[in-house]
NUSEGU-909579 format. One record per residue (C-alpha): residue in one letter; x, y, z. Coordinates in steps of 0.05 Angstrom, whole numbers, always signed. Example, Ala and Ser with C-alpha at 12.3 -4.5 7.8 and 13.67 -1.06 7.14 Angstrom:
<recs>
tornu / xx / yy / zz
A / +246 / -90 / +156
S / +273 / -21 / +143
</recs>
This chain:
<recs>
tornu / xx / yy / zz
X / +251 / -324 / -667
X / +266 / -358 / -601
X / +217 / -406 / -568
X / +201 / -352 / -516
X / +181 / -305 / -572
X / +137 / -355 / -609
X / +61 / -344 / -604
X / +22 / -395 / -564
X / -10 / -453 / -603
X / -82 / -441 / -626
X / -110 / -486 / -571
X / -79 / -442 / -517
X / -109 / -378 / -543
X / -169 / -351 / -506
X / -234 / -357 / -543
X / -275 / -295 / -553
X / -345 / -280 / -579
X / -416 / -295 / -559
X / -435 / -356 / -519
X / -458 / -413 / -564
X / -526 / -446 / -555
X / -538 / -505 / -508
X / -568 / -526 / -442
X / -519 / -484 / -402
X / -534 / -424 / -445
X / -608 / -432 / -435
X / -598 / -435 / -360
X / -554 / -373 / -362
X / -606 / -336 / -403
X / -662 / -353 / -354
X / -619 / -330 / -295
X / -604 / -265 / -331
X / -678 / -256 / -349
X / -699 / -265 / -276
X / -649 / -213 / -255
X / -668 / -164 / -309
X / -743 / -172 / -297
X / -732 / -163 / -223
X / -689 / -101 / -232
X / -730 / -66 / -285
X / -800 / -97 / -283
X / -835 / -133 / -339
X / -852 / -71 / -381
X / -782 / -40 / -381
X / -740 / -104 / -386
X / -715 / -116 / -457
X / -691 / -176 / -495
X / -629 / -138 / -516
X / -610 / -123 / -443
X / -622 / -195 / -423
X / -579 / -219 / -480
X / -523 / -173 / -460
X / -526 / -197 / -388
X / -525 / -270 / -410
X / -469 / -258 / -461
X / -511 / -279 / -521
X / -541 / -244 / -581
X / -613 / -223 / -575
X / -626 / -266 / -637
X / -610 / -328 / -595
X / -663 / -308 / -544
X / -714 / -302 / -599
X / -692 / -370 / -625
X / -701 / -402 / -556
X / -763 / -365 / -531
X / -793 / -325 / -589
X / -819 / -265 / -550
X / -809 / -229 / -485
X / -873 / -255 / -455
X / -852 / -327 / -469
X / -784 / -314 / -439
X / -819 / -287 / -376
X / -863 / -349 / -372
X / -801 / -393 / -376
X / -760 / -351 / -327
X / -815 / -353 / -273
X / -838 / -423 / -293
X / -909 / -400 / -305
X / -946 / -461 / -332
X / -997 / -424 / -375
X / -994 / -375 / -432
X / -1044 / -319 / -419
X / -1052 / -303 / -493
X / -1072 / -375 / -507
X / -1121 / -371 / -449
X / -1153 / -308 / -477
X / -1160 / -340 / -545
X / -1191 / -403 / -517
X / -1241 / -374 / -469
X / -1264 / -311 / -506
X / -1274 / -345 / -573
X / -1346 / -365 / -586
X / -1414 / -346 / -557
X / -1407 / -294 / -502
X / -1470 / -323 / -469
X / -1428 / -384 / -449
X / -1361 / -350 / -434
X / -1370 / -365 / -360
X / -1375 / -440 / -375
X / -1311 / -439 / -416
X / -1273 / -401 / -363
X / -1297 / -448 / -308
X / -1280 / -510 / -349
X / -1211 / -483 / -366
X / -1194 / -462 / -294
X / -1217 / -526 / -261
X / -1184 / -568 / -314
X / -1119 / -531 / -303
X / -1120 / -533 / -227
X / -1138 / -606 / -224
X / -1072 / -625 / -257
X / -1025 / -638 / -198
X / -961 / -615 / -232
X / -992 / -551 / -258
X / -1026 / -538 / -191
X / -960 / -545 / -153
X / -926 / -494 / -197
X / -985 / -445 / -195
X / -990 / -450 / -120
X / -915 / -439 / -112
X / -921 / -377 / -155
X / -980 / -351 / -115
X / -946 / -363 / -49
X / -883 / -328 / -73
X / -922 / -268 / -99
X / -960 / -263 / -33
X / -896 / -257 / +7
X / -847 / -226 / -42
X / -864 / -156 / -68
X / -813 / -162 / -124
X / -847 / -223 / -153
X / -916 / -192 / -141
X / -895 / -131 / -180
X / -870 / -173 / -238
X / -934 / -213 / -240
X / -977 / -150 / -238
X / -940 / -119 / -296
X / -942 / -183 / -336
X / -1016 / -199 / -324
X / -1038 / -128 / -341
X / -997 / -127 / -405
X / -1008 / -197 / -429
X / -1076 / -219 / -402
X / -1120 / -163 / -375
X / -1104 / -114 / -431
X / -1115 / -161 / -490
X / -1176 / -193 / -458
X / -1207 / -125 / -442
X / -1198 / -103 / -514
X / -1230 / -167 / -539
X / -1289 / -162 / -492
X / -1305 / -90 / -508
X / -1351 / -80 / -448
X / -1355 / -24 / -396
X / -1304 / -30 / -340
X / -1273 / -89 / -375
X / -1207 / -86 / -337
X / -1242 / -82 / -269
X / -1288 / -140 / -287
X / -1230 / -183 / -310
X / -1191 / -169 / -246
X / -1252 / -186 / -204
X / -1257 / -252 / -242
X / -1184 / -266 / -229
X / -1195 / -252 / -154
X / -1250 / -303 / -155
X / -1204 / -355 / -186
X / -1146 / -341 / -139
X / -1193 / -343 / -79
X / -1220 / -410 / -103
X / -1150 / -438 / -110
X / -1129 / -415 / -41
X / -1192 / -441 / -6
X / -1195 / -507 / -43
X / -1122 / -527 / -51
X / -1084 / -489 / +4
X / -1131 / -480 / +63
X / -1173 / -541 / +46
X / -1241 / -512 / +67
X / -1295 / -565 / +66
X / -1339 / -582 / +29
X / -1303 / -540 / -24
X / -1238 / -579 / -18
X / -1268 / -646 / -34
X / -1324 / -624 / -82
X / -1321 / -654 / -151
X / -1301 / -607 / -208
X / -1366 / -624 / -243
X / -1404 / -596 / -183
X / -1362 / -533 / -178
X / -1361 / -516 / -252
X / -1433 / -491 / -260
X / -1429 / -450 / -196
X / -1364 / -417 / -216
X / -1390 / -407 / -287
X / -1449 / -365 / -262
X / -1404 / -319 / -223
X / -1355 / -310 / -280
X / -1411 / -299 / -330
X / -1437 / -243 / -286
X / -1369 / -209 / -288
X / -1357 / -217 / -363
X / -1427 / -212 / -394
X / -1427 / -137 / -390
</recs>
């Protein structure tokens, strides 16, 4: 065999197979997830399709993120896990659920880093229908649906969405528009007032 006919050395051969794990792989997966969620919506997007687009096995996605909802949270940089929220605020006496919701919401929004990310997401959803559609699908599937089932009250989905509108309105007025005296009010002063409204929505 002449030198021209000899096969290339192993180092020169092109590598094949799935992409290994690592920081670059995680970034690629998140980019593929954003594209897949945008193209198909939260409900129809699948871990398998995201894995194919990223060039990795679906098992690697489960290793990194666990479930589709957690992958969505990471892809859109949502700083809260709705299922954790449901578990925290709906556990315990329903006569004080409004207090727990108010304490959780104000505690969350008063964290500057979390607030910045939440406001960025709200602003994007308000001006980008694609992001708004994704958030609608996700919130209905992962927050409103489970919470409504847990509450077991008439018009549970409507009540929960009214509660969410109250929270979003509070965030916009207090942190974006800066309406006074709301903008400078202490969380301790706001909590009981917000709690009463939320209690009215969720008490049934």
